[in-house]
ZAVO-739034 format. One record per residue: z, y, x of N, C-alpha, C in turn; residue in three letters. Coordinates in pm, 1 decimal, decimal comma. Atoms other than C-alpha are relative to their C-alpha. Example, Ala and Ser with C-alpha at 12.3 -4.5 7.8 and 13.67 -1.06 7.14 Angstrom:
n.pz / n.py / n.px / ca.pz / ca.py / ca.px / c.pz / c.py / c.px / code
0,0 / -119,0 / 89,0 / 780,0 / -450,0 / 1230,0 / 0,0 / 120,0 / 90,0 / ala
-6,0 / -119,0 / -82,0 / 714,0 / -106,0 / 1367,0 / 73,0 / 109,0 / -77,0 / ser
end
This chain:
n.pz / n.py / n.px / ca.pz / ca.py / ca.px / c.pz / c.py / c.px / code
37,7 / 23,8 / 128,5 / 19126,0 / 13731,9 / 12358,7 / -89,2 / 102,0 / -71,0 / ser
100,8 / -100,9 / 47,8 / 18949,3 / 14067,8 / 12304,2 / -125,4 / -27,2 / 58,0 / val
140,3 / 6,8 / -71,7 / 18671,9 / 13982,6 / 12550,8 / -53,1 / -136,0 / -88,6 / leu
42,2 / 120,1 / 94,8 / 18645,5 / 13642,3 / 12346,5 / -83,1 / 51,2 / -124,2 / phe
38,2 / -53,8 / 128,7 / 18612,1 / 13826,4 / 12014,7 / -149,1 / 86,3 / 26,1 / asn
137,0 / -102,3 / -19,0 / 18342,7 / 14068,6 / 12164,2 / -119,0 / -102,6 / 39,2 / ile
128,3 / 95,2 / -56,3 / 18121,8 / 13758,0 / 12315,8 / -19,8 / -61,8 / -128,6 / ser
36,7 / 81,1 / 109,4 / 18168,9 / 13576,5 / 11995,1 / -83,4 / 75,6 / -99,7 / leu
91,7 / -98,0 / 80,5 / 18040,8 / 13876,2 / 11783,4 / -129,3 / 31,9 / 60,9 / ser
133,6 / -29,7 / -50,3 / 17764,8 / 13955,2 / 12026,1 / -104,7 / -117,8 / -13,0 / ser
81,0 / 126,0 / 17,2 / 17649,7 / 13593,0 / 12015,7 / -37,0 / -17,9 / -148,7 / ser
53,2 / 6,6 / 137,2 / 17638,4 / 13589,5 / 11637,6 / -93,5 / 111,0 / -44,0 / phe
104,3 / -106,7 / 42,3 / 17432,8 / 13921,3 / 11618,6 / -111,2 / -44,3 / 75,3 / ser
119,0 / 46,3 / -68,0 / 17187,8 / 13756,0 / 11880,7 / -66,6 / -105,9 / -87,9 / leu
39,3 / 116,4 / 60,0 / 17178,2 / 13451,7 / 11665,6 / -89,9 / 49,3 / -130,3 / ile
51,6 / -82,8 / 123,9 / 17095,9 / 13679,7 / 11349,0 / -142,2 / 51,3 / 52,9 / lys
119,1 / -68,7 / -42,4 / 16818,4 / 13857,5 / 11561,4 / -96,9 / -119,1 / -0,8 / ile
82,5 / 118,5 / -27,7 / 16673,8 / 13526,1 / 11659,3 / -55,0 / -54,9 / -127,0 / ile
56,5 / 69,3 / 124,3 / 16659,0 / 13380,4 / 11313,3 / -76,6 / 99,2 / -83,4 / phe
103,8 / -91,1 / 85,1 / 16523,8 / 13707,1 / 11145,8 / -139,3 / -4,7 / 71,1 / ser
122,2 / -13,1 / -50,3 / 16252,2 / 13693,9 / 11412,4 / -82,2 / -125,8 / -39,9 / phe
46,6 / 135,8 / 28,9 / 16174,6 / 13321,3 / 11345,2 / -23,7 / 11,7 / -145,8 / ile
35,2 / -5,7 / 146,1 / 16173,1 / 13383,6 / 10963,0 / -116,1 / 106,1 / -24,4 / val
110,2 / -109,7 / 21,9 / 15950,0 / 13702,0 / 10997,8 / -129,7 / -62,8 / 66,2 / phe
128,1 / 73,2 / -80,6 / 15704,4 / 13502,4 / 11246,9 / -52,0 / -113,7 / -119,7 / ser
39,0 / 96,7 / 77,7 / 15704,0 / 13224,0 / 10983,5 / -77,7 / 45,8 / -126,1 / phe
42,0 / -58,4 / 116,2 / 15639,7 / 13441,3 / 10681,8 / -146,8 / 71,5 / 44,3 / ile
129,9 / -72,0 / -61,4 / 15352,0 / 13635,0 / 10893,8 / -101,6 / -117,0 / 15,2 / thr
100,4 / 115,6 / -13,3 / 15167,7 / 13312,1 / 10978,2 / -20,6 / -59,1 / -152,3 / ile
15,3 / 59,5 / 137,7 / 15214,2 / 13167,1 / 10615,2 / -94,9 / 109,0 / -67,2 / leu
89,5 / -117,5 / 82,0 / 15071,8 / 13512,8 / 10474,6 / -148,9 / -2,9 / 57,2 / tyr
132,2 / 16,2 / -63,2 / 14787,4 / 13499,9 / 10722,4 / -80,7 / -126,2 / -33,7 / ser
62,8 / 128,2 / 32,3 / 14714,8 / 13141,9 / 10646,8 / -38,6 / 3,3 / -154,1 / ala
33,8 / -12,3 / 143,6 / 14690,2 / 13222,2 / 10266,8 / -83,2 / 89,0 / -28,5 / leu
86,6 / -130,9 / 41,0 / 14508,9 / 13546,6 / 10273,3 / -139,4 / -35,3 / 3,9 / gln
143,9 / 39,3 / 20,0 / 14156,0 / 13393,9 / 10349,9 / -36,0 / -88,1 / -126,9 / pro
17,9 / 98,3 / 121,0 / 14191,0 / 13136,8 / 10077,9 / -20,5 / 92,2 / -114,3 / val
9,5 / -99,6 / 119,6 / 14259,2 / 13437,5 / 9813,3 / -130,3 / 75,2 / -4,0 / lys
114,2 / -86,2 / 0,1 / 13964,4 / 13620,2 / 9935,7 / -130,2 / -84,6 / -26,9 / lys
99,2 / 65,5 / 28,0 / 13722,9 / 13328,2 / 9923,8 / -19,3 / -44,7 / -142,3 / thr
25,9 / 48,9 / 132,2 / 13829,1 / 13231,4 / 9582,7 / -39,5 / 103,9 / -91,1 / thr
49,9 / -102,8 / 79,0 / 13774,0 / 13564,6 / 9461,2 / -141,4 / 45,3 / 15,5 / lys
144,4 / 0,9 / -35,1 / 13421,7 / 13563,7 / 9626,9 / -63,1 / -101,8 / -80,2 / lys
57,0 / 115,9 / 91,1 / 13347,2 / 13229,1 / 9439,6 / 1,1 / 31,4 / -138,8 / val
-11,4 / -34,6 / 137,5 / 13471,8 / 13365,5 / 9119,0 / -103,6 / 114,4 / -24,5 / glu
99,3 / -102,9 / 38,7 / 13263,3 / 13678,1 / 9149,5 / -148,2 / -50,5 / 5,4 / lys
135,3 / 51,1 / -0,8 / 12938,5 / 13467,7 / 9237,8 / -22,2 / -73,0 / -132,9 / thr
26,6 / 61,7 / 116,2 / 13007,3 / 13259,8 / 8940,8 / -18,5 / 97,8 / -122,2 / lys
25,6 / -114,0 / 102,1 / 13041,7 / 13572,0 / 8724,5 / -144,1 / 50,2 / 4,3 / val
136,2 / -55,2 / -29,6 / 12717,5 / 13704,8 / 8884,2 / -97,6 / -116,1 / -63,3 / lys
94,0 / 92,0 / 41,8 / 12532,8 / 13369,8 / 8811,7 / -11,7 / -10,3 / -151,4 / asp
-11,4 / 4,0 / 151,3 / 12655,1 / 13354,4 / 8444,6 / -57,2 / 131,4 / -62,5 / glu
63,8 / -132,4 / 50,0 / 12535,4 / 13728,4 / 8391,9 / -161,4 / -14,2 / 18,4 / asn
160,2 / 24,9 / -11,7 / 12198,4 / 13635,9 / 8536,8 / -55,9 / -77,8 / -85,6 / lys
54,2 / 101,3 / 85,5 / 12150,3 / 13352,1 / 8328,3 / 2,8 / 54,0 / -140,5 / lys
2,8 / -70,2 / 142,4 / 12246,0 / 13555,0 / 8008,3 / -96,1 / 109,6 / -1,9 / lys
57,5 / -122,5 / 15,6 / 12067,6 / 13845,5 / 8095,4 / -177,1 / -24,3 / 27,1 / ser
131,4 / 36,6 / 4,7 / 11735,8 / 13668,1 / 8158,7 / -44,6 / -123,7 / -101,7 / lys
52,2 / 89,6 / 102,8 / 11621,3 / 13525,0 / 7825,4 / -148,2 / -48,2 / -1,3 / pro
147,2 / 41,8 / -9,8 / 11285,3 / 13326,0 / 7794,8 / -81,3 / 76,2 / -91,9 / lys
97,3 / -84,6 / 97,6 / 11021,0 / 13561,9 / 7663,0 / -145,6 / -73,9 / 5,9 / ile
125,9 / 50,6 / 14,9 / 10718,2 / 13411,1 / 7522,9 / -118,7 / 95,2 / 8,2 / lys
124,1 / -98,3 / -18,0 / 10378,9 / 13592,3 / 7624,7 / -85,6 / -17,2 / -136,5 / lys
81,8 / 2,4 / 108,1 / 10203,0 / 13671,8 / 7314,5 / -136,8 / 58,2 / 37,2 / val
140,2 / -50,4 / -45,5 / 9814,6 / 13707,4 / 7395,3 / -75,0 / 35,1 / -131,8 / val
76,7 / -45,8 / 105,9 / 9625,5 / 13922,1 / 7161,5 / -143,6 / -35,4 / -6,0 / lys
133,3 / 23,9 / 2,0 / 9285,6 / 13785,8 / 7054,5 / -50,1 / 63,4 / -149,9 / thr
52,4 / -66,8 / 94,3 / 9042,6 / 13932,6 / 6826,5 / -33,9 / -103,7 / -138,8 / asn
-4,6 / 97,0 / 123,5 / 9008,0 / 13595,5 / 6626,8 / 100,9 / -112,2 / 24,4 / trp
-98,8 / 116,3 / -2,5 / 9255,9 / 13306,7 / 6568,2 / -1,5 / -88,2 / -127,8 / asn
15,8 / 97,7 / 111,5 / 9310,5 / 13021,2 / 6334,4 / 63,6 / 24,4 / -124,8 / glu
-34,4 / -53,9 / 120,1 / 9500,2 / 13202,2 / 6067,9 / -108,0 / 86,9 / -78,5 / pro
126,6 / -89,4 / 44,9 / 9208,0 / 13449,6 / 6042,8 / -113,2 / -104,3 / -51,4 / lys
98,2 / 111,1 / 56,7 / 8972,4 / 13130,7 / 6017,1 / 37,6 / -56,0 / -124,0 / asn
-35,9 / 59,6 / 113,0 / 9174,6 / 12983,4 / 5757,0 / -17,9 / 108,1 / -127,9 / lys
26,5 / -100,8 / 98,7 / 9155,3 / 13309,5 / 5552,2 / -144,5 / 22,7 / -28,5 / lys
128,3 / -36,1 / 25,2 / 8785,4 / 13347,7 / 5602,8 / -58,6 / -135,1 / -79,4 / leu
48,1 / 136,6 / 78,6 / 8736,4 / 12961,8 / 5466,3 / 33,1 / 12,8 / -142,6 / lys
-52,0 / 2,5 / 131,5 / 8942,6 / 13044,3 / 5155,6 / -102,1 / 104,5 / -66,7 / val
81,8 / -119,1 / 43,2 / 8702,6 / 13370,9 / 5105,7 / -143,1 / -84,3 / -4,7 / ala
153,0 / 44,1 / 8,9 / 8374,0 / 13170,2 / 5176,2 / 15,7 / -113,6 / -124,8 / val
-9,6 / 116,4 / 121,1 / 8495,8 / 12870,3 / 4925,9 / -12,5 / 70,6 / -133,0 / asn
0,3 / -90,0 / 119,7 / 8563,9 / 13138,5 / 4662,8 / -116,5 / 53,2 / -54,7 / lys
131,4 / -64,9 / 18,1 / 8251,1 / 13309,4 / 4712,0 / -136,2 / -105,1 / -50,9 / trp
107,7 / 87,4 / 3,8 / 8029,2 / 13006,3 / 4714,8 / 26,2 / -92,1 / -141,0 / ser
-21,7 / 77,6 / 98,6 / 8194,9 / 12821,4 / 4416,9 / -74,5 / 22,5 / -118,9 / arg
77,5 / -27,4 / 116,5 / 8006,2 / 12996,3 / 4130,2 / -137,4 / -63,9 / 25,0 / pro
140,4 / 22,7 / -43,6 / 7663,7 / 12890,6 / 4311,2 / 15,8 / -159,5 / 13,3 / ser
-21,3 / 162,4 / -34,5 / 7796,9 / 12498,5 / 4339,8 / -32,2 / -35,6 / 136,5 / asp
53,3 / 44,5 / -150,3 / 7760,4 / 12523,9 / 4713,2 / 155,6 / -13,4 / 62,6 / gln
-127,0 / 29,8 / -67,7 / 8023,7 / 12377,3 / 4954,0 / -58,9 / 6,0 / 131,9 / thr
28,9 / -21,1 / -160,0 / 8035,4 / 12498,7 / 5326,1 / 94,1 / -74,8 / 68,2 / tyr
-84,3 / 78,9 / -106,7 / 8143,0 / 12293,8 / 5599,6 / 9,6 / 104,2 / 129,2 / arg
-27,3 / -91,8 / -130,1 / 8297,8 / 12502,8 / 5894,9 / 1,1 / -115,2 / 124,5 / phe
-21,1 / 74,2 / -135,6 / 8260,3 / 12397,5 / 6257,9 / 145,3 / 11,3 / 41,4 / tyr
-145,3 / 11,0 / -23,1 / 8592,5 / 12277,0 / 6373,1 / 40,9 / 15,0 / 135,2 / asp
1,5 / -10,3 / -131,6 / 8537,1 / 12332,0 / 6738,1 / -5,8 / -128,3 / 77,1 / gly
-21,3 / 153,5 / -61,1 / 8518,0 / 11950,7 / 6820,8 / -128,5 / -42,3 / -42,3 / ile
109,2 / 74,3 / 63,7 / 8261,6 / 11796,6 / 6582,0 / -125,6 / 92,9 / -9,5 / his
135,3 / -99,0 / 12,8 / 7891,2 / 11935,8 / 6606,4 / -21,0 / 4,6 / -151,3 / pro
43,6 / -21,5 / 144,5 / 7766,0 / 12081,4 / 6290,1 / -146,0 / -13,2 / -20,6 / leu
140,3 / 33,1 / 7,6 / 7436,7 / 11929,3 / 6190,7 / -61,6 / 63,0 / -122,6 / lys
67,4 / -57,7 / 114,2 / 7193,7 / 12125,5 / 5972,7 / -109,3 / -82,5 / -54,0 / thr
118,5 / 83,9 / 67,8 / 6923,2 / 11987,5 / 5745,1 / -108,2 / 53,1 / 56,4 / lys
118,8 / -45,3 / -72,2 / 6593,1 / 12005,7 / 5945,1 / 25,1 / 109,1 / 80,9 / lys
-6,1 / -91,8 / -79,5 / 6739,8 / 12248,2 / 6148,1 / 79,1 / -28,6 / 138,4 / gly
-69,6 / 13,7 / -111,4 / 6940,0 / 12289,2 / 6471,3 / 132,0 / -68,2 / -18,3 / asp
-158,2 / 25,4 / -11,8 / 7301,3 / 12153,0 / 6566,4 / 84,7 / 92,0 / 64,6 / thr
-85,5 / -109,1 / -44,3 / 7574,6 / 12408,0 / 6612,6 / 124,2 / -69,8 / 86,2 / tyr
54,8 / -119,0 / -70,7 / 7696,2 / 12506,8 / 6864,1 / -97,4 / -4,6 / 118,6 / pro
118,5 / 17,0 / -119,7 / 7439,1 / 12352,3 / 7105,4 / -103,2 / 95,8 / -18,2 / gln
125,7 / -70,0 / 22,4 / 7168,2 / 12548,8 / 6934,7 / 15,0 / 131,3 / 83,2 / ala
-24,8 / -119,5 / -73,6 / 7324,9 / 12865,5 / 7113,4 / -61,3 / -3,2 / 143,6 / phe
45,4 / 17,7 / -127,9 / 7227,0 / 12727,1 / 7443,3 / -146,6 / -64,9 / 31,6 / lys
124,1 / 66,3 / -17,3 / 6925,9 / 12530,9 / 7363,9 / -125,0 / 80,4 / -79,2 / gln
114,1 / -67,8 / 72,7 / 6713,7 / 12771,7 / 7140,9 / 17,3 / 171,7 / 36,9 / ala
-16,7 / -141,6 / 13,1 / 6627,1 / 13147,3 / 7143,3 / 32,5 / 54,5 / -129,9 / arg
-15,0 / -42,2 / 124,8 / 6761,0 / 13334,9 / 6868,8 / -77,2 / 129,8 / -5,3 / phe
79,0 / -112,1 / 23,1 / 6551,9 / 13622,9 / 6711,3 / 45,7 / 55,3 / -123,8 / val
-46,9 / -75,3 / 112,5 / 6670,5 / 13888,3 / 6474,6 / -99,2 / 130,3 / -7,5 / leu
113,4 / -116,9 / 27,8 / 6404,6 / 14150,6 / 6326,4 / -95,7 / 6,8 / 117,4 / lys
104,3 / 36,1 / -104,1 / 6143,8 / 14001,9 / 6588,6 / 46,9 / 58,4 / 128,0 / lys
-68,6 / -31,1 / -118,0 / 6393,1 / 14081,7 / 6874,8 / 85,5 / -93,7 / 44,9 / lys
-97,4 / 89,0 / -48,5 / 6553,7 / 13837,5 / 7092,3 / 147,9 / 52,6 / 26,5 / gln
-138,0 / -47,6 / -17,6 / 6946,4 / 13868,3 / 7074,8 / 72,1 / -105,6 / 84,4 / ile
-76,8 / 93,0 / -76,3 / 7206,3 / 13717,2 / 7303,2 / 127,0 / -20,2 / -98,7 / lys
-99,1 / 45,8 / 106,3 / 7443,3 / 13523,9 / 7090,8 / 67,2 / -129,8 / 54,8 / ile
-72,6 / 108,8 / -56,7 / 7698,7 / 13262,1 / 7162,0 / 127,3 / -37,1 / -69,7 / gly
-132,6 / 65,4 / 76,5 / 8016,5 / 13051,3 / 7051,5 / 124,2 / 72,8 / 75,4 / trp
-88,1 / -77,3 / -69,5 / 8304,4 / 13272,2 / 7111,4 / 153,2 / -0,7 / -100,0 / ser
-114,8 / 15,8 / 85,9 / 8615,4 / 13112,0 / 6912,5 / 132,4 / 98,6 / -4,9 / pro
-78,1 / -94,0 / 19,2 / 8865,0 / 13380,4 / 7014,9 / -61,0 / 146,3 / -0,3 / leu
68,2 / -139,8 / 49,3 / 8625,0 / 13674,2 / 6949,5 / -21,7 / 100,6 / 139,6 / gly
22,4 / -72,8 / -116,4 / 8588,5 / 13776,7 / 7322,7 / -131,2 / 56,3 / 10,2 / lys
131,5 / -73,7 / -13,7 / 8300,3 / 14014,3 / 7406,0 / -80,2 / -63,8 / 115,2 / asn
94,1 / 68,7 / -113,2 / 8078,0 / 13765,6 / 7605,4 / -138,7 / 35,5 / -32,6 / lys
133,3 / 7,6 / 39,1 / 7764,7 / 13819,2 / 7411,4 / -21,9 / 124,9 / -80,9 / tyr
32,3 / -101,2 / 118,6 / 7582,2 / 14068,0 / 7189,9 / 48,4 / -25,2 / -131,1 / gln
-64,7 / 41,6 / 130,0 / 7692,3 / 13875,3 / 6903,0 / 69,6 / -131,7 / 38,4 / tyr
-108,7 / 88,8 / -48,8 / 8011,7 / 13662,8 / 6947,9 / 26,5 / -72,8 / -136,5 / asn
-30,5 / 79,8 / 134,4 / 8034,0 / 13386,9 / 6683,5 / 119,1 / -59,1 / 16,0 / val
-145,5 / 42,2 / 11,6 / 8384,4 / 13328,6 / 6572,8 / 7,7 / -115,5 / -81,4 / val
-2,4 / 125,9 / 110,7 / 8298,7 / 13085,3 / 6287,5 / -138,1 / -18,2 / -49,5 / ala
127,7 / 69,0 / 48,6 / 8000,4 / 12865,4 / 6155,9 / 28,2 / -62,0 / -112,2 / ile
-8,7 / 59,9 / 131,0 / 7974,1 / 12772,2 / 5801,3 / -153,9 / -39,4 / -46,1 / ala
119,1 / 55,8 / 26,6 / 7692,0 / 12536,6 / 5683,0 / 5,3 / -70,6 / -129,6 / asn
12,1 / 83,5 / 101,6 / 7561,9 / 12383,0 / 5363,0 / -144,0 / -54,6 / 10,1 / asp
127,0 / 58,3 / 0,1 / 7288,5 / 12138,3 / 5344,3 / -68,0 / -24,7 / -142,7 / asn
74,8 / 27,0 / 104,3 / 7023,7 / 12112,5 / 5078,6 / -94,1 / -112,8 / 3,9 / phe
72,5 / 101,7 / -4,1 / 6757,5 / 11874,6 / 5005,6 / -112,8 / 25,5 / 103,0 / lys
101,2 / -32,1 / -97,3 / 6497,7 / 12038,8 / 5228,9 / 21,0 / 111,9 / 86,3 / ser
-16,7 / -112,6 / -76,2 / 6671,8 / 12328,7 / 5390,8 / 143,4 / 2,9 / 26,1 / trp
-129,7 / -27,7 / -44,4 / 6994,8 / 12464,6 / 5514,7 / 38,0 / 132,4 / -7,1 / his
-58,4 / -142,9 / -18,7 / 7212,7 / 12775,8 / 5479,5 / 122,8 / 0,4 / 104,6 / asn
-89,2 / 2,0 / -108,7 / 7386,1 / 12831,6 / 5813,3 / 46,3 / 136,8 / 10,7 / thr
-53,4 / -146,3 / -23,2 / 7624,1 / 13142,0 / 5823,9 / 76,0 / 21,6 / 132,6 / tyr
-54,0 / -12,9 / -129,1 / 7713,4 / 13271,0 / 6167,4 / 85,7 / 135,6 / -20,3 / leu
-94,8 / -121,8 / 10,2 / 8008,9 / 13507,0 / 6148,0 / 47,5 / 33,2 / 142,4 / phe
-25,5 / -48,9 / -140,2 / 8014,8 / 13730,6 / 6445,2 / 64,2 / 141,0 / 3,6 / cys
-60,7 / -139,1 / -32,1 / 8167,2 / 14021,0 / 6613,5 / -83,9 / 57,1 / 94,1 / leu
85,1 / -74,2 / -113,0 / 7935,4 / 14274,1 / 6759,1 / 79,1 / 122,9 / 25,6 / lys
-91,7 / -85,7 / -39,5 / 8149,6 / 14521,4 / 6952,9 / 117,6 / 8,9 / -89,9 / lys
-128,4 / 30,9 / 67,6 / 8447,1 / 14414,3 / 6758,3 / -12,4 / 37,1 / -126,7 / asn
17,8 / -22,7 / 136,6 / 8286,8 / 14480,2 / 6425,5 / -51,9 / -123,5 / -61,7 / lys
28,7 / 103,1 / 82,9 / 8225,4 / 14209,7 / 6164,3 / -149,6 / -0,7 / -33,0 / pro
165,3 / 6,4 / 29,9 / 7843,4 / 14105,2 / 6130,0 / -13,4 / -137,4 / -25,7 / val
20,8 / 148,2 / 63,7 / 7722,8 / 13792,4 / 5923,2 / -156,0 / -11,6 / 22,1 / ile
138,9 / 39,5 / -20,7 / 7376,5 / 13628,8 / 6037,1 / -1,2 / -127,1 / -57,5 / leu
44,3 / 118,8 / 64,8 / 7214,8 / 13371,0 / 5837,3 / -116,6 / -65,6 / 62,5 / leu
95,7 / 89,1 / -58,9 / 7003,2 / 13081,9 / 5981,3 / -53,2 / -110,5 / -116,6 / asp
60,3 / 103,9 / 83,5 / 6754,5 / 12889,5 / 5761,0 / -118,4 / -66,0 / 75,2 / gln
118,2 / 48,3 / -79,5 / 6510,5 / 12788,4 / 6038,9 / -2,8 / -139,1 / 25,2 / ser
19,4 / 164,6 / -27,5 / 6367,9 / 12437,8 / 6094,7 / 14,1 / 8,1 / 147,3 / lys
-36,9 / 28,4 / -142,4 / 6455,3 / 12284,5 / 6429,0 / -131,2 / 31,7 / 84,4 / lys
88,2 / -39,0 / -115,3 / 6263,1 / 12434,5 / 6724,6 / 64,0 / 81,9 / 108,3 / gly
-46,7 / -88,6 / -108,4 / 6281,7 / 12644,1 / 7035,1 / 40,8 / 140,5 / -36,4 / ala
-24,6 / -121,9 / 49,5 / 6317,3 / 12958,0 / 6810,3 / 91,7 / 1,0 / -113,3 / val
-87,2 / -13,7 / 111,1 / 6596,9 / 13033,3 / 6568,3 / -8,7 / 140,4 / -55,7 / val
10,5 / -127,2 / 38,3 / 6510,2 / 13331,8 / 6339,5 / 116,5 / 13,7 / -100,9 / val
-116,9 / -28,7 / 96,5 / 6816,7 / 13476,0 / 6164,2 / -21,8 / 144,7 / -45,8 / val
5,1 / -136,6 / 54,8 / 6862,4 / 13769,5 / 5944,8 / 153,6 / 57,6 / -33,9 / lys
-138,3 / -32,8 / 55,2 / 7173,4 / 13982,8 / 5843,0 / 13,2 / -3,6 / -123,8 / thr
-40,6 / 18,9 / 131,6 / 7352,1 / 13913,5 / 5563,4 / 37,6 / 133,1 / -80,6 / val
-44,4 / -135,3 / 61,5 / 7392,4 / 14199,8 / 5295,9 / 79,8 / -39,7 / -121,9 / lys
-100,4 / 40,0 / 127,8 / 7600,7 / 14007,8 / 5031,0 / 131,5 / 54,9 / 9,2 / asp
-134,9 / -73,4 / -11,6 / 7890,2 / 14258,5 / 4979,6 / 130,0 / -94,7 / -7,8 / thr
-123,2 / 74,7 / 30,2 / 8148,0 / 13997,9 / 4853,4 / 20,1 / -78,2 / 114,9 / thr
-20,9 / 73,9 / -112,7 / 8073,3 / 13788,8 / 5157,3 / 62,8 / 76,4 / 113,5 / leu
-29,2 / -104,4 / -92,9 / 8081,9 / 14074,3 / 5388,2 / 167,5 / 48,9 / 5,2 / ile
-143,3 / -55,1 / 12,3 / 8421,7 / 14200,4 / 5249,2 / 100,8 / -100,5 / 32,4 / lys
-81,7 / 122,9 / -18,8 / 8575,1 / 13849,1 / 5265,3 / 19,5 / -9,2 / 143,3 / gly
-16,7 / 18,5 / -139,7 / 8498,6 / 13829,7 / 5630,2 / 68,6 / 120,3 / 71,4 / phe
-81,9 / -123,6 / -56,2 / 8637,0 / 14195,7 / 5697,7 / 128,0 / -15,0 / -29,6 / glu
-134,8 / 7,8 / 37,8 / 8960,5 / 14125,4 / 5529,3 / 77,2 / -99,0 / 83,0 / lys
-61,7 / 123,9 / -95,2 / 9012,9 / 13790,5 / 5733,1 / 9,5 / 71,5 / 136,4 / ala
-0,3 / -59,3 / -147,4 / 8933,6 / 13986,1 / 6065,2 / 117,6 / 107,4 / -4,9 / tyr
-86,1 / -93,7 / -10,4 / 9148,9 / 14289,4 / 5982,1 / 152,8 / -70,9 / 3,0 / gln
-119,4 / 44,9 / -17,2 / 9463,3 / 14073,5 / 5902,7 / 62,0 / -55,6 / 121,1 / lys
end
């Protein structure tokens, strides 16, 4: 009976050892199977967070290009010219960048810049249409205002010469040469300068 008890207790302990080994092996396998899933989920979560941060940290920035002349300045110049010309009962039409500006018995703008030679104080000048005020020519025309009368015209060429406002007046008849002169009217000059500075 003693031997039987010893063998029984030893068999029980052996069973316990085997059972413990099975349970340990099962837990190890289960842990190793679940471990990579946790890692990948963490990586996915991290990449999602990074992507969201990238989207948040990169707002759309509009590039603002600075120009010497623009539409707001053009509108202010129109107001100044209309105010200046009203006491003389003159109405000036501005070149809109699309429709040609025809002058009475004179040239058509802006085509005249390419078709005719411009002369100031008996010297030929380089002049051209430059709506943004870029320094392409000696005289960069940013605005053209014209008023036609019975037999002549007043065509004011608002120019930037080395980024400084200059106004030229064309009263010539149509031909190969356009003779212009510098405008000295202080009111009109100040109106152009104010529009250009703002």
